[in-house]
C-alpha positions in Angstrom: 259.8 23.0 112.9 263.4 21.0 112.6 263.1 18.1 110.9 263.3 16.5 114.2 261.2 17.9 115.9 258.2 17.1 113.6 259.4 14.1 114.0 259.0 13.7 117.3 255.9 15.7 117.7 254.3 12.3 115.0 255.7 9.9 117.3 253.2 7.9 118.2 250.4 9.9 116.1 249.4 7.9 112.7 248.1 10.1 109.5 244.2 9.1 109.9 243.5 9.3 106.1 243.4 5.3 107.0 240.3 5.6 108.9 238.1 8.3 106.9 234.7 7.7 106.1 235.2 8.1 102.5 231.5 7.3 101.9 230.8 10.0 104.0 233.0 13.0 103.0 231.8 15.9 101.9 233.3 19.6 100.8 230.4 22.9 101.0 231.2 25.7 98.3 234.3 23.3 96.4 235.5 24.5 92.8 233.9 21.2 90.4 237.4 20.8 89.3 239.6 21.6 92.3 237.4 19.4 94.8 238.6 17.9 98.1 240.4 14.7 96.7 243.2 16.7 95.3 244.0 17.9 99.1 243.3 14.8 101.4 243.0 11.6 99.4 246.9 9.9 99.0 248.9 10.2 96.1 246.3 13.4 95.1 247.3 15.3 97.9 250.8 14.8 97.1 251.3 16.5 93.3 251.4 20.0 93.8 249.6 20.5 90.5 246.8 19.5 92.2 244.6 22.0 95.0 241.4 22.3 96.5 239.3 25.1 95.2 236.5 27.3 96.7 234.1 28.6 94.0 231.5 31.3 94.7 233.2 33.2 97.7 236.3 32.2 99.8 234.8 29.9 102.3 234.9 26.2 102.5 233.2 23.6 104.6 234.8 20.5 105.4 233.2 17.0 106.5 235.2 14.0 107.5 233.7 11.1 109.3 235.8 8.0 110.6 235.1 4.8 110.4 236.0 4.3 114.2 236.5 6.8 116.5 239.8 8.7 116.8 241.6 11.2 119.6 243.1 13.7 117.0 246.8 15.6 117.8 247.2 17.7 115.3 246.0 18.6 111.3 248.2 20.1 108.9 246.9 22.4 106.3 249.0 23.3 103.5 248.3 26.1 101.2 249.8 29.1 98.4 250.9 32.0 100.5 248.2 33.9 99.0 245.0 32.1 98.3 246.0 29.1 101.2 243.5 29.6 104.7 244.0 31.7 107.5 241.0 31.4 109.8 240.5 27.4 110.3 237.6 26.2 112.4 237.7 22.7 113.7 234.3 20.9 114.9 234.5 17.8 116.7 231.6 15.6 116.4 229.2 18.2 114.9 227.2 16.6 111.9 225.1 18.5 109.1 226.4 22.0 109.2 225.4 24.3 106.8 227.2 28.1 105.7 223.6 29.1 107.9 224.2 27.9 110.7 228.2 27.0 110.8 228.5 29.9 113.2 225.7 28.6 115.6 227.5 26.6 117.2 231.2 27.4 118.8 233.9 25.1 117.6 236.0 22.8 119.3 238.7 24.6 118.6 240.5 27.8 116.1 243.4 28.2 114.1 245.3 30.9 112.3 247.0 29.9 110.1 250.7 31.0 109.8 253.2 31.2 106.5 255.1 28.4 108.2 251.3 26.2 108.7 250.8 26.9 105.3 254.6 25.2 104.5 253.8 22.2 106.8 253.9 23.0 110.1 251.4 20.5 111.8 248.7 23.0 114.1 248.9 21.6 117.8 245.0 21.2 118.8 243.1 21.9 122.1 243.7 17.9 122.4 240.7 17.5 125.5 238.2 18.6 122.9 239.0 15.8 120.1 239.1 12.6 122.2 236.6 11.2 121.1 235.6 12.0 117.5 233.8 10.0 115.1 233.8 12.5 112.5 235.2 16.1 111.9 234.3 19.5 110.5 236.8 21.9 109.4 235.8 25.7 108.1 237.5 27.6 106.5 236.9 30.8 107.2 238.8 33.3 105.3 242.5 33.0 103.1 245.7 35.0 103.6 244.7 38.0 101.0 241.2 38.4 101.5 240.3 37.3 98.1 237.5 35.3 96.8 239.3 32.0 95.9 241.2 30.3 99.2 243.3 27.3 98.0 244.2 24.1 100.0 247.3 21.7 98.6 247.2 19.6 101.2 245.1 18.5 104.5 246.9 15.8 106.8 245.4 14.8 110.1 247.3 13.0 113.2 246.4 11.1 115.5 245.4 7.7 117.0 242.3 5.6 117.1 240.5 4.9 120.1 240.5 1.3 121.2 237.2 -0.2 121.2 235.6 -2.9 122.8 233.5 -4.7 119.9 230.1 -6.1 121.7 229.5 -7.8 119.2 232.2 -9.8 119.2 231.6 -11.1 122.4 230.5 -13.9 123.9 228.2 -14.4 126.8 228.8 -16.9 129.6 227.2 -20.2 129.9 226.1 -20.6 133.8 228.2 -23.9 134.5 
């Protein structure tokens, strides 16, 4: 993908990092020394020496709540050629998922990451399934080479916020 088409793709889309509710972010099966902030947080994710790694096996289950409703357009998940993620399932507004029940629910979208995706090419999601997203669960099912450890260097979520009305801010009109 050329630089021009990448910027055209994201013209109206923004990095949704500012809308992540960090107090609720979780990652199951992450290595203690290579945790989710390495791949998700600004400053950390740009450092190629830092990454998110799985612990007991190759799977990772990431829960990202937002502090306002968003529309998700695309996802960038970068990783190394060998241990980078392969099959990624995305779930919109699905809370309290664990490895024991992740396969009980149909994903909102599934992607098999290519070498280009691992180098930064965005995965465009099924936009209609991600219109009113309050949280996103990312299930990394396996990696490119079938090894026990999956490594993620960077996760970027692109989309827009949904304009919502703040009901508390509205004042009742008095009858005249």
